[in-house]
N, CA, C and O atoms as a GROMACS GRO file, in nm:
protein
  440
    1MET      N    1  -3.160  17.597  -6.458
    1MET     CA    2  -3.056  17.508  -6.408
    1MET      C    3  -2.939  17.594  -6.359
    1MET      O    4  -2.910  17.699  -6.415
    2ALA      N    5  -2.875  17.547  -6.257
    2ALA     CA    6  -2.765  17.622  -6.197
    2ALA      C    7  -2.643  17.626  -6.288
    2ALA      O    8  -2.626  17.542  -6.377
    3GLU      N    9  -2.561  17.723  -6.264
    3GLU     CA   10  -2.438  17.740  -6.341
    3GLU      C   11  -2.351  17.614  -6.330
    3GLU      O   12  -2.325  17.565  -6.220
    4GLY      N   13  -2.309  17.562  -6.444
    4GLY     CA   14  -2.222  17.445  -6.446
    4GLY      C   15  -2.295  17.313  -6.439
    4GLY      O   16  -2.232  17.207  -6.452
    5VAL      N   17  -2.427  17.316  -6.418
    5VAL     CA   18  -2.506  17.193  -6.409
    5VAL      C   19  -2.609  17.194  -6.521
    5VAL      O   20  -2.686  17.289  -6.534
    6ASN      N   21  -2.610  17.090  -6.603
    6ASN     CA   22  -2.705  17.080  -6.713
    6ASN      C   23  -2.796  16.961  -6.694
    6ASN      O   24  -2.762  16.864  -6.625
    7ASP      N   25  -2.914  16.969  -6.755
    7ASP     CA   26  -3.006  16.857  -6.754
    7ASP      C   27  -2.965  16.756  -6.858
    7ASP      O   28  -2.917  16.791  -6.966
    8VAL      N   29  -2.984  16.629  -6.826
    8VAL     CA   30  -2.966  16.523  -6.924
    8VAL      C   31  -3.097  16.444  -6.927
    8VAL      O   32  -3.163  16.427  -6.824
    9THR      N   33  -3.134  16.397  -7.045
    9THR     CA   34  -3.257  16.321  -7.061
    9THR      C   35  -3.225  16.191  -7.134
    9THR      O   36  -3.112  16.168  -7.176
   10ALA      N   37  -3.326  16.107  -7.149
   10ALA     CA   38  -3.307  15.982  -7.223
   10ALA      C   39  -3.259  16.014  -7.365
   10ALA      O   40  -3.179  15.940  -7.422
   11ALA      N   41  -3.309  16.122  -7.422
   11ALA     CA   42  -3.275  16.159  -7.560
   11ALA      C   43  -3.129  16.205  -7.574
   11ALA      O   44  -3.068  16.188  -7.680
   12THR      N   45  -3.074  16.261  -7.467
   12THR     CA   46  -2.936  16.314  -7.475
   12THR      C   47  -2.834  16.228  -7.399
   12THR      O   48  -2.716  16.260  -7.397
   13TRP      N   49  -2.879  16.120  -7.337
   13TRP     CA   50  -2.795  16.036  -7.252
   13TRP      C   51  -2.671  15.984  -7.326
   13TRP      O   52  -2.559  15.998  -7.277
   14GLU      N   53  -2.692  15.925  -7.445
   14GLU     CA   54  -2.580  15.867  -7.521
   14GLU      C   55  -2.471  15.971  -7.545
   14GLU      O   56  -2.353  15.945  -7.522
   15GLN      N   57  -2.511  16.088  -7.592
   15GLN     CA   58  -2.416  16.193  -7.626
   15GLN      C   59  -2.352  16.254  -7.503
   15GLN      O   60  -2.230  16.270  -7.497
   16GLU      N   61  -2.434  16.290  -7.403
   16GLU     CA   62  -2.386  16.366  -7.287
   16GLU      C   63  -2.307  16.280  -7.188
   16GLU      O   64  -2.216  16.330  -7.121
   17VAL      N   65  -2.342  16.151  -7.177
   17VAL     CA   66  -2.279  16.066  -7.074
   17VAL      C   67  -2.189  15.960  -7.138
   17VAL      O   68  -2.069  15.956  -7.112
   18LEU      N   69  -2.247  15.875  -7.219
   18LEU     CA   70  -2.172  15.762  -7.274
   18LEU      C   71  -2.068  15.806  -7.376
   18LEU      O   72  -1.968  15.737  -7.396
   19GLY      N   73  -2.091  15.920  -7.442
   19GLY     CA   74  -1.997  15.969  -7.542
   19GLY      C   75  -1.888  16.059  -7.486
   19GLY      O   76  -1.804  16.110  -7.560
   20GLU      N   77  -1.890  16.079  -7.355
   20GLU     CA   78  -1.795  16.169  -7.290
   20GLU      C   79  -1.673  16.090  -7.242
   20GLU      O   80  -1.688  15.987  -7.176
   21ASN      N   81  -1.554  16.138  -7.274
   21ASN     CA   82  -1.432  16.068  -7.233
   21ASN      C   83  -1.394  16.095  -7.088
   21ASN      O   84  -1.343  16.007  -7.019
   22GLY      N   85  -1.418  16.217  -7.042
   22GLY     CA   86  -1.377  16.256  -6.907
   22GLY      C   87  -1.474  16.207  -6.801
   22GLY      O   88  -1.562  16.125  -6.828
   23LEU      N   89  -1.456  16.259  -6.679
   23LEU     CA   90  -1.539  16.222  -6.566
   23LEU      C   91  -1.672  16.297  -6.572
   23LEU      O   92  -1.676  16.418  -6.592
   24VAL      N   93  -1.781  16.221  -6.554
   24VAL     CA   94  -1.916  16.278  -6.555
   24VAL      C   95  -1.985  16.238  -6.425
   24VAL      O   96  -1.983  16.122  -6.386
   25LEU      N   97  -2.044  16.336  -6.358
   25LEU     CA   98  -2.124  16.313  -6.237
   25LEU      C   99  -2.269  16.338  -6.274
   25LEU      O  100  -2.304  16.445  -6.322
   26ILE      N  101  -2.355  16.238  -6.251
   26ILE     CA  102  -2.498  16.253  -6.277
   26ILE      C  103  -2.573  16.246  -6.146
   26ILE      O  104  -2.558  16.150  -6.070
   27ASP      N  105  -2.653  16.348  -6.120
   27ASP     CA  106  -2.738  16.354  -6.001
   27ASP      C  107  -2.877  16.307  -6.044
   27ASP      O  108  -2.948  16.379  -6.115
   28PHE      N  109  -2.915  16.186  -6.002
   28PHE     CA  110  -3.050  16.133  -6.028
   28PHE      C  111  -3.140  16.188  -5.918
   28PHE      O  112  -3.114  16.167  -5.799
   29TRP      N  113  -3.247  16.258  -5.957
   29TRP     CA  114  -3.331  16.328  -5.861
   29TRP      C  115  -3.477  16.330  -5.908
   29TRP      O  116  -3.508  16.286  -6.018
   30ALA      N  117  -3.565  16.382  -5.821
   30ALA     CA  118  -3.705  16.407  -5.856
   30ALA      C  119  -3.753  16.529  -5.778
   30ALA      O  120  -3.700  16.561  -5.672
   31VAL      N  121  -3.853  16.595  -5.833
   31VAL     CA  122  -3.905  16.719  -5.773
   31VAL      C  123  -3.955  16.697  -5.631
   31VAL      O  124  -3.934  16.782  -5.545
   32TRP      N  125  -4.019  16.583  -5.605
   32TRP     CA  126  -4.081  16.556  -5.476
   32TRP      C  127  -3.983  16.508  -5.369
   32TRP      O  128  -4.022  16.488  -5.254
   33CYS      N  129  -3.857  16.489  -5.405
   33CYS     CA  130  -3.757  16.427  -5.316
   33CYS      C  131  -3.688  16.531  -5.228
   33CYS      O  132  -3.610  16.613  -5.277
   34GLY      N  133  -3.717  16.528  -5.097
   34GLY     CA  134  -3.656  16.622  -5.002
   34GLY      C  135  -3.504  16.614  -4.997
   34GLY      O  136  -3.437  16.716  -5.008
   35PRO      N  137  -3.448  16.492  -4.980
   35PRO     CA  138  -3.301  16.482  -4.978
   35PRO      C  139  -3.236  16.531  -5.108
   35PRO      O  140  -3.124  16.580  -5.107
   36CYS      N  141  -3.307  16.517  -5.221
   36CYS     CA  142  -3.255  16.566  -5.349
   36CYS      C  143  -3.240  16.718  -5.344
   36CYS      O  144  -3.141  16.773  -5.391
   37ARG      N  145  -3.339  16.785  -5.285
   37ARG     CA  146  -3.334  16.930  -5.273
   37ARG      C  147  -3.224  16.971  -5.175
   37ARG      O  148  -3.162  17.077  -5.192
   38MET      N  149  -3.198  16.888  -5.073
   38MET     CA  150  -3.094  16.919  -4.976
   38MET      C  151  -2.955  16.912  -5.040
   38MET      O  152  -2.869  16.995  -5.009
   39ILE      N  153  -2.933  16.816  -5.127
   39ILE     CA  154  -2.799  16.796  -5.185
   39ILE      C  155  -2.775  16.883  -5.309
   39ILE      O  156  -2.660  16.901  -5.350
   40ALA      N  157  -2.881  16.936  -5.369
   40ALA     CA  158  -2.868  17.015  -5.493
   40ALA      C  159  -2.767  17.130  -5.480
   40ALA      O  160  -2.684  17.146  -5.570
   41PRO      N  161  -2.771  17.212  -5.374
   41PRO     CA  162  -2.673  17.321  -5.365
   41PRO      C  163  -2.529  17.270  -5.359
   41PRO      O  164  -2.438  17.334  -5.413
   42THR      N  165  -2.507  17.156  -5.295
   42THR     CA  166  -2.373  17.097  -5.289
   42THR      C  167  -2.327  17.055  -5.427
   42THR      O  168  -2.212  17.079  -5.465
   43VAL      N  169  -2.416  16.992  -5.503
   43VAL     CA  170  -2.384  16.949  -5.639
   43VAL      C  171  -2.349  17.072  -5.725
   43VAL      O  172  -2.256  17.068  -5.805
   44GLU      N  173  -2.425  17.180  -5.707
   44GLU     CA  174  -2.400  17.303  -5.782
   44GLU      C  175  -2.264  17.363  -5.744
   44GLU      O  176  -2.191  17.410  -5.831
   45GLU      N  177  -2.230  17.362  -5.615
   45GLU     CA  178  -2.099  17.413  -5.571
   45GLU      C  179  -1.987  17.329  -5.633
   45GLU      O  180  -1.888  17.384  -5.680
   46LEU      N  181  -2.002  17.198  -5.632
   46LEU     CA  182  -1.900  17.110  -5.689
   46LEU      C  183  -1.885  17.134  -5.839
   46LEU      O  184  -1.774  17.128  -5.892
   47ALA      N  185  -1.996  17.160  -5.908
   47ALA     CA  186  -1.991  17.188  -6.052
   47ALA      C  187  -1.904  17.311  -6.078
   47ALA      O  188  -1.826  17.313  -6.174
   48ARG      N  189  -1.918  17.413  -5.993
   48ARG     CA  190  -1.836  17.533  -6.009
   48ARG      C  191  -1.689  17.504  -5.973
   48ARG      O  192  -1.598  17.544  -6.045
   49GLU      N  193  -1.668  17.435  -5.861
   49GLU     CA  194  -1.532  17.408  -5.814
   49GLU      C  195  -1.454  17.318  -5.909
   49GLU      O  196  -1.332  17.332  -5.924
   50TYR      N  197  -1.523  17.225  -5.974
   50TYR     CA  198  -1.456  17.129  -6.061
   50TYR      C  199  -1.480  17.159  -6.210
   50TYR      O  200  -1.465  17.071  -6.295
   51ALA      N  201  -1.516  17.282  -6.240
   51ALA     CA  202  -1.539  17.323  -6.379
   51ALA      C  203  -1.414  17.292  -6.461
   51ALA      O  204  -1.303  17.325  -6.420
   52GLY      N  205  -1.434  17.231  -6.576
   52GLY     CA  206  -1.322  17.195  -6.661
   52GLY      C  207  -1.261  17.059  -6.629
   52GLY      O  208  -1.183  17.006  -6.707
   53LYS      N  209  -1.297  17.003  -6.512
   53LYS     CA  210  -1.245  16.872  -6.471
   53LYS      C  211  -1.355  16.766  -6.470
   53LYS      O  212  -1.331  16.650  -6.503
   54VAL      N  213  -1.477  16.809  -6.432
   54VAL     CA  214  -1.589  16.716  -6.418
   54VAL      C  215  -1.712  16.778  -6.485
   54VAL      O  216  -1.744  16.895  -6.464
   55LYS      N  217  -1.780  16.699  -6.566
   55LYS     CA  218  -1.906  16.741  -6.626
   55LYS      C  219  -2.017  16.700  -6.529
   55LYS      O  220  -2.026  16.583  -6.492
   56VAL      N  221  -2.100  16.795  -6.487
   56VAL     CA  222  -2.206  16.768  -6.389
   56VAL      C  223  -2.342  16.780  -6.456
   56VAL      O  224  -2.375  16.881  -6.518
   57LEU      N  225  -2.421  16.673  -6.443
   57LEU     CA  226  -2.553  16.665  -6.506
   57LEU      C  227  -2.657  16.624  -6.402
   57LEU      O  228  -2.624  16.560  -6.302
   58LYS      N  229  -2.783  16.660  -6.428
   58LYS     CA  230  -2.895  16.617  -6.345
   58LYS      C  231  -2.994  16.543  -6.433
   58LYS      O  232  -3.025  16.587  -6.544
   59LEU      N  233  -3.045  16.430  -6.382
   59LEU     CA  234  -3.146  16.355  -6.455
   59LEU      C  235  -3.268  16.337  -6.366
   59LEU      O  236  -3.259  16.280  -6.257
   60ASN      N  237  -3.382  16.388  -6.413
   60ASN     CA  238  -3.508  16.375  -6.340
   60ASN      C  239  -3.561  16.233  -6.363
   60ASN      O  240  -3.596  16.197  -6.475
   61THR      N  241  -3.565  16.152  -6.256
   61THR     CA  242  -3.604  16.012  -6.270
   61THR      C  243  -3.751  15.995  -6.306
   61THR      O  244  -3.788  15.896  -6.369
   62ASP      N  245  -3.836  16.090  -6.268
   62ASP     CA  246  -3.978  16.081  -6.304
   62ASP      C  247  -3.998  16.104  -6.453
   62ASP      O  248  -4.086  16.043  -6.514
   63GLU      N  249  -3.917  16.191  -6.512
   63GLU     CA  250  -3.931  16.223  -6.655
   63GLU      C  251  -3.851  16.128  -6.744
   63GLU      O  252  -3.874  16.123  -6.865
   64ASN      N  253  -3.758  16.053  -6.686
   64ASN     CA  254  -3.671  15.962  -6.764
   64ASN      C  255  -3.662  15.825  -6.696
   64ASN      O  256  -3.553  15.781  -6.661
   65PRO      N  257  -3.776  15.758  -6.678
   65PRO     CA  258  -3.775  15.632  -6.603
   65PRO      C  259  -3.693  15.522  -6.669
   65PRO      O  260  -3.642  15.433  -6.601
   66GLU      N  261  -3.680  15.527  -6.802
   66GLU     CA  262  -3.604  15.421  -6.870
   66GLU      C  263  -3.456  15.424  -6.833
   66GLU      O  264  -3.392  15.319  -6.823
   67ILE      N  265  -3.400  15.544  -6.812
   67ILE     CA  266  -3.258  15.554  -6.772
   67ILE      C  267  -3.244  15.509  -6.627
   67ILE      O  268  -3.153  15.434  -6.593
   68ALA      N  269  -3.334  15.555  -6.540
   68ALA     CA  270  -3.331  15.515  -6.399
   68ALA      C  271  -3.342  15.363  -6.387
   68ALA      O  272  -3.274  15.302  -6.305
   69SER      N  273  -3.426  15.304  -6.468
   69SER     CA  274  -3.444  15.158  -6.467
   69SER      C  275  -3.319  15.087  -6.519
   69SER      O  276  -3.277  14.987  -6.462
   70ARG      N  277  -3.261  15.139  -6.628
   70ARG     CA  278  -3.142  15.077  -6.688
   70ARG      C  279  -3.027  15.068  -6.588
   70ARG      O  280  -2.952  14.971  -6.588
   71TYR      N  281  -3.014  15.170  -6.502
   71TYR     CA  282  -2.905  15.173  -6.406
   71TYR      C  283  -2.949  15.132  -6.266
   71TYR      O  284  -2.877  15.153  -6.168
   72LYS      N  285  -3.069  15.072  -6.258
   72LYS     CA  286  -3.121  15.016  -6.133
   72LYS      C  287  -3.119  15.115  -6.017
   72LYS      O  288  -3.074  15.083  -5.906
   73ILE      N  289  -3.168  15.234  -6.044
   73ILE     CA  290  -3.178  15.337  -5.940
   73ILE      C  291  -3.293  15.299  -5.847
   73ILE      O  292  -3.410  15.299  -5.888
   74MET      N  293  -3.261  15.266  -5.723
   74MET     CA  294  -3.362  15.222  -5.627
   74MET      C  295  -3.398  15.332  -5.527
   74MET      O  296  -3.506  15.331  -5.469
   75GLY      N  297  -3.306  15.426  -5.508
   75GLY     CA  298  -3.331  15.536  -5.415
   75GLY      C  299  -3.267  15.662  -5.469
   75GLY      O  300  -3.164  15.657  -5.536
   76ILE      N  301  -3.329  15.774  -5.439
   76ILE     CA  302  -3.271  15.902  -5.482
   76ILE      C  303  -3.256  15.992  -5.360
   76ILE      O  304  -3.334  15.978  -5.265
   77PRO      N  305  -3.161  16.081  -5.360
   77PRO     CA  306  -3.069  16.105  -5.471
   77PRO      C  307  -2.966  15.993  -5.485
   77PRO      O  308  -2.918  15.937  -5.387
   78THR      N  309  -2.934  15.963  -5.610
   78THR     CA  310  -2.821  15.877  -5.641
   78THR      C  311  -2.726  15.960  -5.726
   78THR      O  312  -2.766  16.020  -5.825
   79LEU      N  313  -2.600  15.963  -5.687
   79LEU     CA  314  -2.497  16.032  -5.764
   79LEU      C  315  -2.414  15.923  -5.831
   79LEU      O  316  -2.350  15.842  -5.764
   80MET      N  317  -2.415  15.923  -5.963
   80MET     CA  318  -2.345  15.820  -6.038
   80MET      C  319  -2.229  15.883  -6.113
   80MET      O  320  -2.240  15.994  -6.165
   81PHE      N  321  -2.118  15.812  -6.118
   81PHE     CA  322  -1.996  15.862  -6.180
   81PHE      C  323  -1.961  15.777  -6.301
   81PHE      O  324  -1.956  15.654  -6.292
   82PHE      N  325  -1.938  15.843  -6.414
   82PHE     CA  326  -1.899  15.776  -6.538
   82PHE      C  327  -1.764  15.830  -6.582
   82PHE      O  328  -1.736  15.949  -6.565
   83LYS      N  329  -1.682  15.744  -6.639
   83LYS     CA  330  -1.554  15.786  -6.695
   83LYS      C  331  -1.535  15.708  -6.824
   83LYS      O  332  -1.541  15.585  -6.824
   84GLY      N  333  -1.511  15.779  -6.933
   84GLY     CA  334  -1.494  15.712  -7.061
   84GLY      C  335  -1.619  15.635  -7.104
   84GLY      O  336  -1.609  15.532  -7.171
   85GLY      N  337  -1.736  15.686  -7.064
   85GLY     CA  338  -1.862  15.622  -7.102
   85GLY      C  339  -1.900  15.502  -7.018
   85GLY      O  340  -2.002  15.438  -7.044
   86GLN      N  341  -1.820  15.469  -6.916
   86GLN     CA  342  -1.847  15.354  -6.830
   86GLN      C  343  -1.879  15.399  -6.688
   86GLN      O  344  -1.814  15.490  -6.635
   87LYS      N  345  -1.978  15.335  -6.626
   87LYS     CA  346  -2.007  15.365  -6.486
   87LYS      C  347  -1.891  15.315  -6.401
   87LYS      O  348  -1.851  15.199  -6.411
   88VAL      N  349  -1.836  15.405  -6.317
   88VAL     CA  350  -1.723  15.367  -6.233
   88VAL      C  351  -1.757  15.366  -6.084
   88VAL      O  352  -1.686  15.303  -6.005
   89ASP      N  353  -1.864  15.436  -6.044
   89ASP     CA  354  -1.899  15.439  -5.902
   89ASP      C  355  -2.035  15.506  -5.885
   89ASP      O  356  -2.089  15.565  -5.978
   90GLN      N  357  -2.089  15.495  -5.763
   90GLN     CA  358  -2.210  15.568  -5.730
   90GLN      C  359  -2.220  15.586  -5.580
   90GLN      O  360  -2.163  15.509  -5.502
   91ILE      N  361  -2.295  15.689  -5.542
   91ILE     CA  362  -2.324  15.717  -5.402
   91ILE      C  363  -2.475  15.737  -5.392
   91ILE      O  364  -2.533  15.813  -5.471
   92VAL      N  365  -2.539  15.669  -5.297
   92VAL     CA  366  -2.683  15.683  -5.278
   92VAL      C  367  -2.708  15.762  -5.150
   92VAL      O  368  -2.650  15.733  -5.046
   93GLY      N  369  -2.795  15.862  -5.160
   93GLY     CA  370  -2.831  15.941  -5.044
   93GLY      C  371  -2.762  16.077  -5.043
   93GLY      O  372  -2.668  16.102  -5.118
   94ALA      N  373  -2.812  16.163  -4.956
   94ALA     CA  374  -2.756  16.297  -4.941
   94ALA      C  375  -2.636  16.286  -4.848
   94ALA      O  376  -2.651  16.272  -4.727
   95VAL      N  377  -2.517  16.293  -4.905
   95VAL     CA  378  -2.395  16.279  -4.826
   95VAL      C  379  -2.326  16.415  -4.813
   95VAL      O  380  -2.352  16.505  -4.892
   96PRO      N  381  -2.238  16.431  -4.714
   96PRO     CA  382  -2.171  16.559  -4.694
   96PRO      C  383  -2.076  16.594  -4.809
   96PRO      O  384  -2.022  16.506  -4.876
   97LYS      N  385  -2.058  16.722  -4.830
   97LYS     CA  386  -1.971  16.770  -4.937
   97LYS      C  387  -1.830  16.712  -4.931
   97LYS      O  388  -1.777  16.674  -5.036
   98PRO      N  389  -1.765  16.704  -4.814
   98PRO     CA  390  -1.629  16.648  -4.811
   98PRO      C  391  -1.623  16.506  -4.867
   98PRO      O  392  -1.524  16.468  -4.931
   99GLN      N  393  -1.727  16.428  -4.843
   99GLN     CA  394  -1.730  16.290  -4.895
   99GLN      C  395  -1.738  16.291  -5.048
   99GLN      O  396  -1.672  16.211  -5.114
  100LEU      N  397  -1.818  16.382  -5.103
  100LEU     CA  398  -1.828  16.393  -5.249
  100LEU      C  399  -1.698  16.444  -5.310
  100LEU      O  400  -1.655  16.395  -5.415
  101LYS      N  401  -1.635  16.540  -5.245
  101LYS     CA  402  -1.507  16.592  -5.296
  101LYS      C  403  -1.401  16.482  -5.296
  101LYS      O  404  -1.324  16.469  -5.392
  102ALA      N  405  -1.397  16.402  -5.190
  102ALA     CA  406  -1.300  16.294  -5.182
  102ALA      C  407  -1.322  16.193  -5.295
  102ALA      O  408  -1.227  16.144  -5.356
  103LYS      N  409  -1.449  16.163  -5.322
  103LYS     CA  410  -1.481  16.069  -5.429
  103LYS      C  411  -1.438  16.126  -5.564
  103LYS      O  412  -1.375  16.057  -5.643
  104LEU      N  413  -1.472  16.253  -5.589
  104LEU     CA  414  -1.434  16.316  -5.716
  104LEU      C  415  -1.282  16.319  -5.733
  104LEU      O  416  -1.230  16.287  -5.840
  105ASP      N  417  -1.212  16.357  -5.627
  105ASP     CA  418  -1.066  16.365  -5.635
  105ASP      C  419  -1.006  16.228  -5.664
  105ASP      O  420  -0.912  16.218  -5.744
  106SER      N  421  -1.057  16.124  -5.601
  106SER     CA  422  -1.002  15.990  -5.624
  106SER      C  423  -1.031  15.944  -5.767
  106SER      O  424  -0.947  15.878  -5.828
  107LEU      N  425  -1.148  15.979  -5.821
  107LEU     CA  426  -1.181  15.938  -5.958
  107LEU      C  427  -1.105  16.019  -6.062
  107LEU      O  428  -1.067  15.966  -6.167
  108ILE      N  429  -1.082  16.146  -6.035
  108ILE     CA  430  -1.005  16.230  -6.127
  108ILE      C  431  -0.862  16.178  -6.137
  108ILE      O  432  -0.803  16.175  -6.245
  109ASN      N  433  -0.807  16.137  -6.024
  109ASN     CA  434  -0.669  16.094  -6.017
  109ASN      C  435  -0.650  15.945  -6.047
  109ASN      O  436  -0.537  15.895  -6.048
  110ALA      N  437  -0.759  15.875  -6.071
  110ALA     CA  438  -0.749  15.730  -6.096
  110ALA      C  439  -0.689  15.702  -6.231
  110ALA      O  440  -0.673  15.586  -6.269
   0.00000   0.00000   0.00000
């Protein structure tokens, strides 16, 4: 896993996401997903740039279908944002880095 980005699974979801007070970005992805591979370097860059401000996690939807189902993930990549254990926003699809930075900045400052 890239620097600043950790894996989250169904077993660690409660602790890593719902138990976290600050802003958490979860990248829902799968090995076979081309757009997921396209956005991965951007997610890794953001993890480094926002270190200490945003916790960045990746969840493999094929290995953790119960979490993907619980949050009604219909397409990947889906980037979901949690704050204080509550889902506050999401972005579906491989979007440009400036759009992700704008979203993170608005959520950090909310």
